[in-house]
C-alpha positions as CSV (number, residue, x, y, z in Angstrom):
1,M,7.4,17.1,18.4
2,K,9.6,15.8,15.4
3,I,7.6,14.9,12.1
4,F,10.0,12.5,9.7
5,Y,9.6,12.7,5.6
6,T,11.4,10.1,3.6
7,N,12.2,9.9,-0.1
8,M,10.1,6.8,-1.6
9,K,12.7,6.2,-4.4
10,Y,11.3,3.2,-5.0
11,R,8.0,4.5,-5.9
12,S,7.0,5.9,-9.8
13,V,4.4,8.5,-10.8
14,I,2.3,8.5,-13.7
15,S,-0.4,10.6,-15.1
16,L,-3.7,9.7,-16.5
17,H,-5.2,13.1,-18.6
18,G,-7.9,12.9,-20.9
19,D,-12.2,13.3,-20.7
20,D,-12.6,10.0,-19.6
21,R,-9.7,9.3,-17.2
22,I,-11.9,9.0,-14.3
23,N,-14.6,6.5,-16.0
24,F,-11.9,4.6,-17.5
25,L,-9.8,4.0,-13.9
26,Q,-13.2,3.4,-12.0
27,S,-14.0,0.5,-14.7
28,I,-11.0,-1.6,-13.7
29,V,-10.1,-0.9,-10.0
30,T,-10.4,-2.0,-6.9
31,N,-12.2,1.2,-5.2
32,D,-14.1,4.3,-5.9
33,V,-11.9,6.4,-8.1
34,E,-14.6,9.4,-7.8
35,K,-14.1,9.5,-4.1
36,T,-10.7,10.7,-5.1
37,K,-10.5,14.6,-4.5
38,S,-7.6,17.5,-3.5
39,Q,-5.9,16.4,-0.7
40,H,-7.7,13.2,-0.5
41,A,-5.8,10.3,-2.3
42,T,-7.5,7.0,-2.8
43,W,-5.8,3.3,-2.8
44,A,-6.6,0.7,-4.8
45,A,-5.6,-2.2,-6.9
46,L,-5.4,-3.7,-10.4
47,L,-6.6,-7.4,-10.3
48,S,-6.4,-10.1,-13.2
49,P,-9.7,-11.5,-14.1
50,Q,-9.2,-14.6,-11.7
51,G,-9.2,-11.9,-8.8
52,K,-5.4,-12.0,-8.3
53,F,-3.2,-8.9,-7.2
54,L,-1.1,-7.3,-10.2
55,H,-0.3,-3.8,-9.0
56,D,-1.1,-1.4,-6.1
57,F,-1.1,2.3,-6.4
58,F,-2.2,5.6,-4.9
59,I,-4.5,7.7,-7.0
60,F,-4.5,11.5,-6.6
61,S,-6.0,14.2,-8.1
62,C,-5.0,18.0,-9.2
63,N,-6.9,19.9,-11.3
64,D,-7.6,17.9,-14.7
65,T,-5.1,15.1,-13.9
66,L,-5.4,11.9,-12.0
67,F,-1.7,10.7,-10.8
68,L,-1.0,7.2,-9.9
69,T,1.7,6.2,-7.8
70,C,3.1,3.0,-8.6
71,E,6.2,0.5,-8.1
72,K,9.2,2.0,-9.7
73,D,10.3,-1.1,-11.2
74,R,7.0,-2.7,-12.6
75,E,6.3,0.9,-13.9
76,D,6.2,-0.5,-17.5
77,D,4.2,-3.3,-16.8
78,L,1.4,-0.7,-15.3
79,I,1.6,1.4,-18.5
80,S,1.7,-1.7,-20.5
81,R,-1.7,-3.1,-18.7
82,L,-3.7,0.4,-18.6
83,E,-2.8,1.3,-22.4
84,R,-4.2,-2.4,-23.6
85,L,-7.5,-1.9,-21.5
86,K,-8.3,1.7,-22.6
87,L,-9.6,0.8,-26.2
88,R,-11.2,3.8,-27.2
89,A,-11.6,5.7,-23.9
90,K,-10.3,9.5,-24.0
91,V,-7.0,8.3,-22.0
92,I,-3.3,9.9,-21.8
93,I,-1.2,7.8,-19.8
94,K,2.2,9.1,-19.6
95,K,5.6,8.7,-17.2
96,E,6.5,11.6,-14.9
97,D,9.8,11.1,-14.4
98,T,10.1,14.8,-13.1
99,L,7.7,14.2,-10.0
100,K,8.9,12.6,-6.8
101,L,6.6,11.1,-3.8
102,F,7.9,11.7,-0.3
103,V,5.7,10.4,2.8
104,L,5.7,12.5,6.1
105,W,5.1,10.8,9.5
106,N,5.7,9.9,12.4
107,P,4.0,7.0,14.0
108,D,3.0,8.8,17.2
109,I,0.6,11.5,15.4
110,P,-2.0,11.4,13.6
111,N,-2.5,12.0,9.9
112,E,-4.7,15.0,10.5
113,Y,-1.7,16.7,12.8
114,I,0.6,16.4,10.3
115,L,-1.5,17.8,7.5
116,K,-2.4,20.7,9.8
117,E,1.3,21.5,10.2
118,I,1.9,21.1,6.6
119,I,-0.9,23.4,5.9
120,D,0.3,26.0,8.4
121,N,4.2,25.4,7.8
122,V,5.0,24.5,4.1
123,Q,5.9,27.4,1.6
124,N,4.7,27.0,-1.7
125,Q,2.0,24.6,-1.4
126,D,0.3,25.5,-5.1
127,S,3.2,23.2,-6.3
128,L,2.7,20.3,-4.1
129,I,0.3,17.7,-4.3
130,F,-0.7,16.1,-0.9
131,S,-3.0,13.8,1.0
132,P,-3.1,11.5,4.3
133,D,-2.2,8.0,3.5
134,P,-6.0,6.8,3.4
135,R,-4.9,3.1,4.8
136,L,-4.6,4.0,9.0
137,E,-4.9,7.7,10.5
138,N,-1.3,7.9,12.1
139,S,0.5,5.9,8.7
140,G,1.5,9.8,7.2
141,I,0.7,11.9,4.8
142,F,2.0,11.6,0.8
143,I,3.6,14.4,-0.9
144,I,4.3,14.7,-4.8
145,S,7.0,17.2,-5.7
146,K,9.0,18.4,-8.6
147,Q,11.7,18.7,-6.3
148,S,14.1,15.9,-5.4
149,D,14.5,17.9,-2.2
150,L,12.0,19.1,0.0
151,S,14.0,21.3,2.5
152,H,13.6,24.4,1.3
153,F,9.8,24.0,1.2
154,L,9.8,22.7,5.0
155,D,10.8,24.2,8.3
156,N,13.5,22.4,9.3
157,N,12.8,23.1,13.2
158,I,9.8,20.8,12.5
159,F,10.3,18.5,9.9
160,F,13.3,15.9,9.8
161,P,14.9,14.0,6.5
162,T,14.7,10.2,7.6
163,P,16.5,7.2,5.7
164,F,14.0,5.3,3.8
165,M,14.3,2.2,6.1
166,A,13.4,3.9,9.3
167,Y,10.1,4.5,7.6
168,E,9.8,1.2,6.1
169,K,10.4,-0.4,9.5
170,V,7.0,1.5,10.9
171,R,5.3,0.3,7.6
172,I,6.1,-3.3,8.2
173,K,5.0,-2.9,11.8
174,S,1.7,-1.6,11.2
175,G,1.2,-4.3,8.8
176,L,0.9,-2.3,5.6
177,P,1.6,-4.6,2.5
178,D,3.4,-2.8,-0.5
179,G,2.9,-4.0,-3.5
180,S,4.9,-7.3,-5.4
181,R,7.3,-7.3,-2.2
182,D,4.4,-8.4,-0.2
183,M,1.7,-10.0,-2.6
184,P,3.5,-12.3,-4.9
185,V,1.8,-11.0,-8.7
186,E,-0.7,-13.3,-9.9
187,K,-1.0,-15.1,-6.7
188,S,-2.6,-13.1,-4.1
189,F,-5.7,-12.2,-3.3
190,I,-6.3,-8.4,-1.7
191,L,-8.8,-9.5,1.0
192,E,-5.8,-11.6,2.5
193,N,-3.9,-8.1,2.5
194,G,-6.0,-6.0,3.8
195,F,-7.4,-3.9,1.4
196,K,-10.8,-4.1,3.2
197,E,-9.7,-2.9,6.4
198,L,-7.6,-0.5,4.6
199,N,-9.8,1.2,3.0
200,G,-8.5,-0.3,-0.4
201,I,-11.6,-1.4,-1.8
202,D,-15.2,-0.6,-2.0
203,F,-18.1,-3.3,-2.3
204,N,-20.6,-0.8,-3.8
205,K,-19.0,0.8,-6.5
206,G,-20.1,-1.7,-9.2
207,C,-18.1,-3.4,-11.8
208,Y,-13.9,-4.3,-12.0
209,I,-11.8,-6.4,-13.1
210,G,-11.8,-9.4,-10.9
211,Q,-14.5,-8.1,-8.9
212,E,-16.7,-11.4,-9.2
213,V,-14.1,-13.3,-7.5
214,T,-13.0,-10.8,-4.5
215,A,-16.8,-10.4,-3.7
216,R,-17.1,-14.0,-3.4
217,M,-14.4,-14.2,-1.2
218,H,-16.0,-11.7,0.9
219,Y,-19.4,-12.5,1.3
220,R,-18.6,-16.5,1.4
221,G,-15.9,-15.7,4.1
222,L,-13.8,-17.6,1.9
223,I,-10.6,-15.8,3.6
224,K,-8.3,-18.2,5.2
225,K,-4.7,-16.2,5.2
226,R,-3.9,-13.0,6.2
227,L,-0.6,-10.6,6.2
228,V,0.3,-9.9,9.5
229,P,3.9,-8.0,11.0
230,V,5.8,-10.4,13.2
231,H,9.1,-10.1,15.2
232,I,12.0,-12.2,13.9
233,D,14.4,-13.6,16.5
234,G,17.4,-15.2,14.4
235,P,18.6,-14.8,10.5
236,P,15.4,-12.7,8.8
237,P,14.1,-15.5,6.2
238,L,14.4,-14.4,2.4
239,I,11.0,-13.4,0.9
240,G,9.0,-16.4,0.0
241,S,10.7,-18.8,3.0
242,L,8.3,-21.2,4.0
243,L,7.6,-20.9,7.8
244,N,6.4,-24.0,10.0
245,I,5.3,-25.1,13.0
246,N,6.8,-28.7,14.0
247,N,7.6,-29.1,10.3
248,K,3.9,-28.5,8.8
249,K,3.6,-25.1,6.5
250,V,2.0,-22.5,8.0
251,G,2.9,-19.2,6.5
252,I,5.3,-17.4,3.9
253,M,7.8,-14.9,4.3
254,M,7.3,-11.2,2.8
255,S,9.4,-7.9,3.5
256,S,11.4,-7.2,6.1
257,V,13.4,-4.9,8.2
258,D,16.4,-5.9,10.6
259,K,14.2,-7.5,13.5
260,Y,10.5,-7.0,11.9
261,G,8.6,-8.4,9.3
262,L,5.4,-9.0,7.4
263,A,3.9,-13.0,6.6
264,L,1.3,-14.3,5.0
265,I,-0.1,-17.1,7.3
266,N,-2.6,-19.5,7.2
267,F,-5.2,-18.5,10.5
268,K,-7.0,-21.6,10.2
269,E,-3.8,-24.1,10.3
270,W,-1.9,-21.6,12.9
271,S,-5.1,-22.1,15.2
272,K,-5.2,-25.7,15.2
273,L,-1.4,-25.4,16.2
274,K,-2.7,-22.9,19.6
275,N,-1.5,-19.9,17.7
276,T,2.3,-20.9,19.0
277,D,5.6,-19.4,17.2
278,L,6.9,-20.4,13.6
279,K,10.0,-21.0,12.6
280,F,12.5,-20.7,9.6
281,S,15.5,-22.9,10.1
282,E,16.3,-21.7,13.7
283,T,15.0,-18.9,13.3
284,V,11.9,-17.7,15.4
285,I,9.0,-15.7,13.8
286,K,6.5,-14.4,16.3
287,P,3.1,-12.9,14.5
288,S,1.8,-9.5,15.9
289,I,-1.7,-9.1,15.0
290,Q,-2.7,-5.6,15.1
291,E,-6.0,-4.0,16.1
292,W,-7.5,-3.0,12.8
293,M,-7.1,-6.4,11.2
294,K,-9.7,-7.8,12.7
295,V,-8.9,-11.2,12.4
296,E,-11.6,-13.2,14.6
297,N,-13.6,-12.6,11.8
298,I,-11.5,-15.6,9.8
């Protein structure tokens, strides 16, 4: 069975060196940084004091360094925020322009099988940093490499280079959010975007920026909206387009590829309208709730 790999060109890598790197990050992000190990990345977010989304990233650990993979066009903003927050912490934050992020994936193959194939077949593994995507068991393996092309590392009978949009379609169909395209900055709450179910938050780790608001939403059941995959029948709406049923606003369109997209839907309003399809102009938007979403609790 084929394993595909894709260059995540829209994601950058930054590094955190220094004795306080773990404690510093632990005090500001949503997940438990201490769980980050070799071949075990952590997904986390940086929030505003009001609990609103600012950045999401995967955290990798290698020797005495943490690596964060963030949105490429918002890399400077993330570094600026981290620099302001570190105060006297012994941390050096650096762009890693020579490092590239790849994902190896096949939605029909569990992460553990792909990881085994990498360990058994990839050459020069010591020069790579890799980990399963911690969100879902079949969402792929991330690799950080200094090489812009992985072909000379990989067995060409097993691993096949694939355009980014092919991976993007799988991501969207699975319901996985990706940065500010799916979570508007300083407007989104991460619990509306699956961070609890997708292992992007730890409710037992202690304080972090925005923790009080996030915990209150969780324990009081204040989540009324969810980001879900949708099938698009007609011209795809632009990001931010309002989706409606009988002229009543029920959702907002986020990222899309071909006939597949993600939309933030108000489940309370949607259920009142008997869970019918949404519309944007003449385009029909049909939600596709994933099993992992556990939306029955909304």
